[in-house]
C-alpha positions as CSV (number, residue, x, y, z in Angstrom):
1,M,15.4,-27.6,-25.9
2,I,13.9,-25.4,-23.2
3,D,16.3,-23.0,-21.5
4,T,15.8,-23.8,-17.8
5,N,17.9,-20.9,-16.6
6,A,15.6,-18.4,-18.4
7,D,12.5,-20.1,-17.1
8,R,13.9,-20.1,-13.6
9,R,14.9,-16.4,-13.9
10,A,11.4,-15.6,-15.3
11,E,9.8,-17.4,-12.3
12,L,11.9,-15.5,-9.8
13,V,11.3,-12.1,-11.5
14,A,7.6,-12.8,-11.4
15,A,7.9,-13.6,-7.7
16,I,9.8,-10.3,-7.1
17,E,7.1,-8.4,-8.9
18,A,4.3,-10.1,-7.0
19,N,5.9,-9.9,-3.5
20,G,8.1,-6.9,-3.6
21,A,11.8,-6.3,-2.9
22,D,11.7,-6.9,0.9
23,L,12.3,-10.6,1.0
24,S,11.8,-10.7,4.7
25,R,8.1,-9.9,4.2
26,W,7.4,-12.6,1.7
27,P,4.9,-15.2,2.7
28,D,6.8,-18.1,1.0
29,R,10.1,-18.3,2.9
30,A,11.5,-21.0,0.7
31,L,10.9,-18.9,-2.4
32,A,12.4,-15.9,-0.8
33,N,15.5,-18.0,0.1
34,R,15.7,-19.1,-3.6
35,V,15.7,-15.5,-4.7
36,R,18.4,-14.6,-2.1
37,E,20.6,-17.3,-3.5
38,A,19.9,-16.5,-7.1
39,V,20.6,-12.7,-6.8
40,L,24.1,-13.5,-5.6
41,A,24.9,-15.4,-8.8
42,D,22.7,-13.5,-11.4
43,R,23.3,-9.8,-12.1
44,V,20.1,-9.5,-14.2
45,L,18.1,-10.9,-11.3
46,R,19.9,-8.6,-8.9
47,A,19.0,-5.6,-11.1
48,Q,15.4,-6.7,-11.0
49,L,15.4,-6.8,-7.2
50,D,17.1,-3.4,-7.0
51,A,14.6,-1.9,-9.5
52,A,11.7,-3.3,-7.3
53,A,13.3,-1.8,-4.2
54,S,13.8,1.6,-6.0
55,F,10.1,1.5,-7.1
56,E,9.0,0.8,-3.5
57,R,11.1,3.7,-2.2
58,S,9.7,6.1,-4.8
59,L,6.1,5.0,-3.8
60,A,7.0,5.6,-0.1
61,A,8.4,9.1,-1.0
62,D,5.3,10.0,-3.0
63,R,3.0,8.8,-0.2
64,D,5.0,10.8,2.4
65,A,4.8,13.9,0.1
66,L,1.0,13.5,-0.3
67,D,0.6,13.1,3.5
68,A,2.7,16.2,4.1
69,D,0.5,18.1,1.6
70,V,-2.6,17.0,3.4
71,R,-1.2,18.1,6.7
72,A,0.0,21.4,5.3
73,S,-3.3,22.2,3.6
74,G,-5.4,21.8,6.8
75,A,-7.8,19.5,4.9
76,V,-8.3,17.2,7.9
77,D,-9.2,20.1,10.1
78,R,-11.7,21.5,7.5
79,V,-13.3,18.1,7.1
80,M,-13.6,17.6,10.8
81,A,-15.0,21.1,11.3
82,A,-17.6,20.5,8.5
83,V,-18.7,17.2,10.0
84,V,-19.0,18.7,13.5
85,A,-20.9,21.7,12.1
86,R,-23.4,19.5,10.4
87,R,-24.0,17.4,13.5
88,P,-27.2,18.4,15.4
89,Q,-26.6,20.4,18.5
90,R,-28.4,18.0,20.8
91,A,-26.8,14.9,19.3
92,R,-26.4,12.0,21.6
93,R,-23.8,9.3,21.5
94,S,-25.6,7.7,18.6
95,G,-24.7,10.7,16.4
96,W,-21.0,9.9,16.8
97,M,-21.8,6.2,16.3
98,A,-23.5,7.1,13.0
99,I,-20.4,9.0,11.9
100,A,-18.1,6.1,12.9
101,A,-20.5,3.7,11.1
102,A,-20.3,5.9,7.9
103,V,-16.5,5.8,8.0
104,V,-16.5,2.0,8.5
105,L,-19.0,1.6,5.7
106,A,-17.0,3.8,3.3
107,A,-13.8,1.8,4.2
108,G,-15.7,-1.4,3.5
109,I,-17.0,-0.3,0.2
110,G,-13.5,1.0,-0.8
111,G,-12.1,-2.4,0.1
112,A,-14.7,-4.2,-1.8
113,V,-14.1,-2.1,-4.9
114,D,-10.4,-2.4,-4.6
115,G,-10.6,-6.2,-4.3
116,G,-13.2,-6.6,-7.0
117,V,-12.0,-4.0,-9.6
118,F,-8.3,-4.2,-9.2
119,A,-7.9,-7.9,-8.1
120,G,-8.7,-9.2,-11.6
121,S,-6.4,-6.8,-13.4
122,G,-3.3,-9.1,-13.0
123,Q,-1.4,-6.2,-11.6
124,P,0.0,-6.3,-8.1
125,S,-1.7,-3.8,-5.9
126,F,0.3,-1.2,-3.9
127,D,-1.0,0.8,-1.0
128,V,0.2,4.3,-1.9
129,V,-1.9,6.6,0.3
130,V,-3.7,6.1,3.5
131,L,-7.0,7.9,3.2
132,D,-8.1,7.8,6.8
133,P,-6.1,10.5,8.6
134,L,-9.5,11.7,9.8
135,V,-9.6,8.7,12.1
136,F,-6.0,7.8,12.8
137,G,-3.9,10.8,11.8
138,P,-1.4,11.1,9.0
139,L,0.7,8.0,8.2
140,E,4.4,8.2,9.1
141,S,6.3,5.8,6.9
142,G,9.7,6.0,8.6
143,T,11.5,6.4,5.3
144,E,14.1,9.1,5.2
């Protein structure tokens, strides 16, 4: 006989691993509501949800630490100065457009590699570091 409780728990644990601990951000509201109900009755499932939340907090803390290191090192200023220094003196607007196009192209290639290389690995992907402080400034996560 198949243990339906174990199967149900395994399905919900897989959903937590795939969608994260913040149930309000899940795309499938019905599944999120099933998890909400189940964690009230199942300590093991609650521990899984708490572990996922702890993992997400540690990723956010690591991301914030890396962003702070980038700000403190002055890397953004050095990169910006190097880009401006290599720009021709009499550059027109098209020079800045070329720089913007290069940034967009690099982001597109990075997205394609991320989607192609890591999508097939069966592992959920997590955005840990935003690598475009050059364009938008360092990311503030709001976590304390």
